[in-house]
N, CA, C and O of each residue as an XYZ file, in Angstrom:
452
protein
N      82.743    126.570    113.792
C      83.558    125.961    112.764
C      84.799    125.469    113.275
O      85.319    124.515    112.697
N      85.335    125.967    114.251
C      86.623    125.604    114.784
C      86.447    124.022    115.286
O      87.431    123.289    115.184
N      85.402    123.577    115.739
C      85.167    122.239    116.195
C      85.332    121.199    115.033
O      85.852    120.094    115.189
N      84.816    121.693    113.812
C      84.862    120.810    112.712
C      86.486    120.840    112.245
O      87.024    119.831    111.789
N      87.019    121.795    112.371
C      88.582    121.746    111.982
C      89.341    120.951    112.881
O      90.244    120.219    112.477
N      89.016    121.058    114.121
C      89.709    120.244    115.098
C      89.415    118.821    114.946
O      90.319    117.994    115.063
N      88.288    118.501    114.709
C      87.849    117.077    114.424
C      88.556    116.613    113.209
O      89.155    115.537    113.220
N      88.515    117.390    112.136
C      89.151    116.946    110.926
C      90.711    116.765    111.091
O      91.299    115.891    110.453
N      91.329    117.559    111.910
C      92.743    117.346    112.115
C      92.873    116.143    113.135
O      93.808    115.379    112.893
N      92.259    115.914    113.997
C      92.274    114.840    114.997
C      92.026    113.517    114.120
O      92.785    112.553    114.224
N      91.029    113.522    113.333
C      90.718    112.403    112.496
C      91.930    111.948    111.692
O      92.293    110.772    111.670
N      92.531    112.921    111.041
C      93.551    112.725    110.114
C      94.852    112.112    110.748
O      95.521    111.224    110.220
N      95.116    112.714    111.956
C      96.294    112.294    112.757
C      96.148    110.984    113.244
O      97.094    110.207    113.113
N      94.827    110.521    113.932
C      94.681    109.208    114.323
C      94.627    108.171    113.425
O      95.157    107.086    113.666
N      93.882    108.469    112.156
C      93.905    107.540    111.092
C      95.338    107.166    110.499
O      95.765    106.029    110.299
N      95.970    108.354    110.268
C      97.426    108.220    109.737
C      98.283    107.416    110.782
O      98.970    106.487    110.356
N      98.284    107.683    111.979
C      99.032    107.000    112.994
C      98.712    105.501    113.055
O      99.601    104.656    113.157
N      97.438    105.214    112.989
C      97.170    103.708    112.864
C      97.526    103.112    111.702
O      97.915    101.945    111.715
N      97.442    103.827    110.553
C      97.872    103.268    109.236
C      99.430    103.021    109.354
O      99.905    101.978    108.902
N     100.164    103.897    109.909
C     101.620    103.817    109.953
C     102.034    102.422    110.756
O     102.874    101.607    110.378
N     101.256    102.361    111.918
C     101.674    101.240    112.737
C     101.137     99.885    112.060
O     101.770     98.843    112.230
N      99.979     99.910    111.301
C      99.563     98.782    110.477
C     100.611     98.319    109.535
O     100.922     97.131    109.462
N     101.211     99.337    108.743
C     102.167     98.974    107.768
C     103.499     98.469    108.480
O     104.161     97.629    107.871
N     103.949     98.919    109.738
C     105.137     98.333    110.236
C     104.922     97.474    111.202
O     105.765     97.370    112.093
N     103.804     96.724    111.216
C     103.651     95.818    112.304
C     104.583     94.536    112.209
O     104.851     93.913    113.236
N     105.002     94.204    111.155
C     105.972     93.169    110.898
C     107.309     93.443    111.682
O     107.910     92.616    112.369
N     107.642     94.663    111.472
C     108.907     95.295    112.313
C     108.625     95.289    113.798
O     109.441     94.938    114.650
N     107.401     95.706    114.027
C     107.240     96.020    115.532
C     106.827     94.677    116.387
O     106.807     94.668    117.617
N     106.525     93.637    115.630
C     106.264     92.300    116.097
C     107.536     91.444    116.375
O     107.428     90.224    116.498
N     108.638     92.019    116.467
C     109.760     91.126    116.569
C     109.862     90.408    117.946
O     110.341     89.276    118.019
N     109.388     91.107    119.076
C     109.282     90.523    120.268
C     107.855     90.534    120.736
O     107.064     91.381    120.322
N     107.528     89.627    121.573
C     106.203     89.512    122.093
C     105.796     90.936    122.849
O     104.672     91.407    122.679
N     106.675     91.521    123.603
C     106.387     92.796    124.281
C     105.948     93.980    123.347
O     104.939     94.666    123.510
N     106.883     94.105    122.332
C     106.686     95.110    121.432
C     105.463     94.952    120.623
O     104.807     95.940    120.293
N     105.126     93.745    120.287
C     103.820     93.345    119.516
C     102.711     93.880    120.234
O     101.884     94.617    119.698
N     102.659     93.477    121.625
C     101.468     93.818    122.471
C     101.318     95.374    122.579
O     100.215     95.920    122.540
N     102.568     96.092    122.727
C     102.476     97.449    122.756
C     101.927     98.148    121.555
O     101.127     99.081    121.617
N     102.439     97.604    120.399
C     101.953     98.043    119.099
C     100.503     97.917    118.795
O      99.840     98.787    118.228
N     100.026     96.678    119.248
C      98.657     96.418    119.239
C      97.679     97.247    119.971
O      96.604     97.613    119.496
N      98.117     97.525    121.167
C      97.435     98.464    122.111
C      97.353     99.878    121.551
O      96.327    100.558    121.579
N      98.522    100.264    121.038
C      98.523    101.672    120.545
C      97.734    101.777    119.320
O      97.107    102.807    119.073
N      97.729    100.687    118.481
C      96.886    100.795    117.230
C      95.446    100.706    117.586
O      94.643    101.431    116.998
N      95.038     99.831    118.552
C      93.599     99.912    119.005
C      93.273    101.183    119.549
O      92.229    101.735    119.200
N      94.026    101.695    120.343
C      93.642    103.157    120.831
C      93.559    104.077    119.801
O      92.607    104.857    119.848
N      94.378    104.167    118.837
C      94.393    105.098    117.807
C      93.158    104.951    116.834
O      92.634    105.913    116.272
N      92.715    103.516    116.687
C      91.646    103.144    115.870
C      90.372    103.673    116.554
O      89.575    104.311    115.865
N      90.142    103.474    117.748
C      89.032    103.934    118.471
C      88.979    105.453    118.582
O      87.904    106.035    118.435
N      90.001    106.049    118.813
C      90.102    107.511    118.826
C      89.618    108.089    117.414
O      88.827    109.026    117.308
N      90.169    107.438    116.400
C      89.790    108.036    115.051
C      88.330    107.744    114.773
O      87.677    108.548    114.107
N      87.716    106.499    115.305
C      86.313    106.345    115.015
C      85.434    107.398    115.857
O      84.361    107.804    115.409
N      85.938    107.816    117.090
C      85.218    108.677    117.829
C      85.249    110.141    117.215
O      84.275    110.894    117.234
N      86.399    110.434    116.705
C      86.589    111.768    115.991
C      85.844    111.812    114.665
O      85.304    112.844    114.267
N      85.827    110.679    113.999
C      85.058    110.579    112.656
C      83.566    110.733    113.001
O      82.903    111.564    112.381
N      83.035    110.013    113.906
C      81.674    110.114    114.302
C      81.255    111.617    114.791
O      80.204    112.172    114.472
N      82.140    112.098    115.518
C      82.021    113.564    115.866
C      82.072    114.415    114.853
O      81.379    115.431    114.891
N      82.896    114.144    113.783
C      83.056    115.062    112.615
C      81.665    114.961    111.825
O      81.173    115.965    111.310
N      81.042    113.675    111.750
C      79.960    113.534    110.952
C      78.718    114.285    111.645
O      77.936    114.966    110.980
N      78.594    114.100    113.096
C      77.578    114.815    113.717
C      77.660    116.250    113.850
O      76.683    116.939    114.141
N      79.007    116.780    113.604
C      79.233    118.288    113.716
C      78.931    118.895    112.358
O      78.915    120.119    112.235
N      78.691    118.090    111.338
C      78.333    118.654    110.123
C      79.593    118.883    109.106
O      79.556    119.572    108.086
N      80.568    118.250    109.542
C      81.844    118.251    108.745
C      81.860    117.252    107.615
O      81.016    116.356    107.625
N      82.723    117.325    106.668
C      82.962    116.335    105.686
C      84.297    115.962    105.561
O      85.213    116.664    105.988
N      84.482    114.742    104.919
C      85.855    114.216    104.595
C      85.916    113.895    103.191
O      85.079    113.159    102.667
N      86.947    114.456    102.516
C      87.195    114.303    101.134
C      85.882    114.662    100.237
O      85.615    114.103     99.173
N      85.199    115.568    100.776
C      83.878    116.038    100.009
C      82.817    115.430    100.386
O      81.750    115.865     99.954
N      82.810    114.354    101.218
C      81.568    113.578    101.331
C      81.276    113.651    102.945
O      82.218    113.588    103.735
N      80.024    113.777    103.357
C      79.576    113.919    104.607
C      79.473    112.348    105.155
O      79.861    112.082    106.293
N      79.000    111.463    104.393
C      78.836    110.086    104.893
C      80.141    109.348    104.923
O      80.242    108.344    105.629
N      81.122    109.771    104.219
C      82.397    109.067    104.199
C      83.113    108.985    105.695
O      83.835    108.055    106.055
N      82.825    109.954    106.362
C      83.372    109.794    107.861
C      82.847    108.867    108.518
O      83.571    108.149    109.208
N      81.472    108.660    108.462
C      80.738    107.603    109.087
C      81.176    106.238    108.790
O      81.377    105.417    109.685
N      81.343    105.956    107.397
C      81.774    104.739    107.037
C      83.318    104.384    107.292
O      83.699    103.223    107.443
N      84.040    105.330    107.319
C      85.545    105.167    107.660
C      85.549    104.955    109.327
O      86.421    104.245    109.829
N      84.616    105.553    110.089
C      84.540    105.217    111.518
C      84.264    103.800    111.725
O      84.898    103.168    112.570
N      83.359    103.261    111.008
C      83.016    101.726    111.116
C      84.151    100.855    110.740
O      84.368     99.808    111.350
N      84.901    101.271    109.722
C      86.145    100.565    109.246
C      87.155    100.688    110.428
O      87.816     99.681    110.683
N      87.342    101.773    111.153
C      88.233    102.003    112.288
C      87.932    101.146    113.321
O      88.799    100.541    113.951
N      86.635    101.052    113.551
C      86.186    100.156    114.654
C      86.589     98.680    114.495
O      87.090     98.018    115.404
N      86.317     98.211    113.220
C      86.582     96.981    112.844
C      88.093     96.514    112.834
O      88.436     95.356    113.072
N      88.921     97.507    112.544
C      90.480     97.519    112.357
C      90.854     97.542    113.924
O      91.728     96.768    114.315
N      90.279     98.324    114.743
C      90.681     98.307    116.196
C      90.340     97.095    117.023
O      91.010     96.794    118.011
N      89.263     96.377    116.606
C      88.836     95.214    117.307
C      89.848     94.058    116.795
O      90.336     93.269    117.604
N      90.148     93.994    115.370
C      90.960     92.921    114.989
C      92.453     93.312    115.397
O      93.243     92.379    115.546
N      92.848     94.463    115.567
C      94.162     94.698    116.035
C      94.652     94.035    117.295
O      95.846     93.808    117.487
N      93.707     93.733    118.137
C      93.904     93.050    119.464
C      94.260     91.451    119.217
O      94.750     90.788    120.131
N      94.015     90.951    118.084
C      94.141     89.449    117.985
C      95.587     89.210    117.769
O      96.242     89.900    116.988
N      96.143     88.126    118.534
C      97.447     87.803    118.483
C      97.653     86.672    117.408
O      97.103     85.586    117.591
N      98.322     86.862    116.447
C      98.433     85.897    115.356
C      99.825     85.363    115.174
O     100.153     84.601    114.265
N     100.607     85.821    116.102
C     102.052     85.519    115.820
C     102.408     84.024    115.991
O     102.130     83.455    117.047
N     103.014     83.380    114.980
C     103.361     82.068    115.024
C     102.187     81.154    114.556
O     102.314     79.935    114.666
N     101.079     81.683    114.051
C     100.010     80.834    113.568
C      99.952     81.023    112.027
O     100.189     82.100    111.481
N      99.619     79.888    111.380
C      99.422     79.925    110.052
C      97.985     80.254    109.746
O      97.137     79.366    109.831
N      97.659     81.503    109.389
C      96.260     81.971    109.136
C      95.798     81.812    107.682
O      94.607     81.881    107.379
N      96.733     81.607    106.832
C      96.296     81.566    105.352
C      95.912     80.026    104.957
O      95.023     79.742    104.155
N      96.677     79.134    105.610
C      96.314     77.729    105.299
C      96.947     77.205    104.045
O      96.586     76.134    103.557
N      97.938     77.989    103.490
C      98.566     77.447    102.421
C     100.033     77.818    102.428
O     100.459     78.690    103.185
N     100.888     77.082    101.491
C     102.348     77.251    101.627
C     102.662     78.509    101.089
O     101.957     79.013    100.216
N     103.730     79.092    101.570
C     104.314     80.298    100.968
C     105.606     79.817    100.125
O     106.061     78.675    100.193
N     106.113     80.819     99.347
C     107.249     80.267     98.436
C     108.434     79.724     99.061
O     109.103     78.866     98.484
N     108.782     80.239    100.383
C     109.843     79.689    101.152
C     109.684     78.323    101.522
O     110.584     77.496    101.385
N     108.348     78.022    102.076
C     108.018     76.616    102.357
C     108.066     75.664    101.158
O     108.449     74.500    101.272
N     107.659     76.211     99.996
C     107.634     75.439     98.822
C     109.210     75.057     98.425
O     109.520     73.905     98.119
N     110.026     75.989     98.459
C     111.381     75.648     98.042
C     112.013     74.830     99.074
O     112.849     73.994     98.730
N     111.713     74.977    100.260
C     112.196     74.000    101.253
C     111.843     72.470    101.084
O     112.626     71.531    101.228
N     110.498     72.410    100.749
C     109.817     71.214    100.559
C     110.427     70.439     99.172
O     110.602     69.223     99.102
N     110.694     71.350     98.156
C     111.463     70.850     96.933
C     112.796     70.321     97.221
O     113.163     69.241     96.760
N     113.582     71.104     98.025
C     114.878     70.710     98.456
C     114.980     69.466     99.061
O     115.813     68.622     98.731
N     114.066     69.317    100.032
C     113.993     68.111    100.846
C     113.614     66.875     99.866
O     114.194     65.797     99.997
N     112.782     67.043     99.042
C     112.453     65.853     98.194
C     113.391     65.645     97.167
O     113.452     64.517     96.679
N     114.315     66.750     96.653
C     115.408     66.211     95.926
C     116.515     65.539     96.616
O     117.225     64.729     96.020
N     116.700     65.861     97.917
C     117.690     65.309     98.769
C     117.373     63.872     98.998
O     118.280     63.044     99.066
N     116.120     63.547     99.119
C     115.632     62.166     99.380
C     115.921     61.184     98.167
O     116.198     60.000     98.354
N     115.829     61.803     96.824
C     116.030     61.116     95.718
C     117.402     60.758     95.343
O     117.612     60.116     94.314
């Protein structure tokens, strides 16, 4: 039973750590160096969480009352870990204007008139 408790604690710690980095990635991406460090830490935490969640599943533990939830969350952690390595700084990934761009375009069109 101690293995299950250890895996539950490790899973919670690594998942919450990667979640906190994901939430603060805008602040951590102010320089290229800090962005790369944050991405590497997040990738390591996500893969560690996936390993511990798969271990929890195979050890017979459960997460939030469900044995299968650990396996699903492990797959999500793998997907987030892979995508954490993508560098999107300075690229428009949405393909649409944001409110600041719209205001800037409106101002420029009013100045031309």
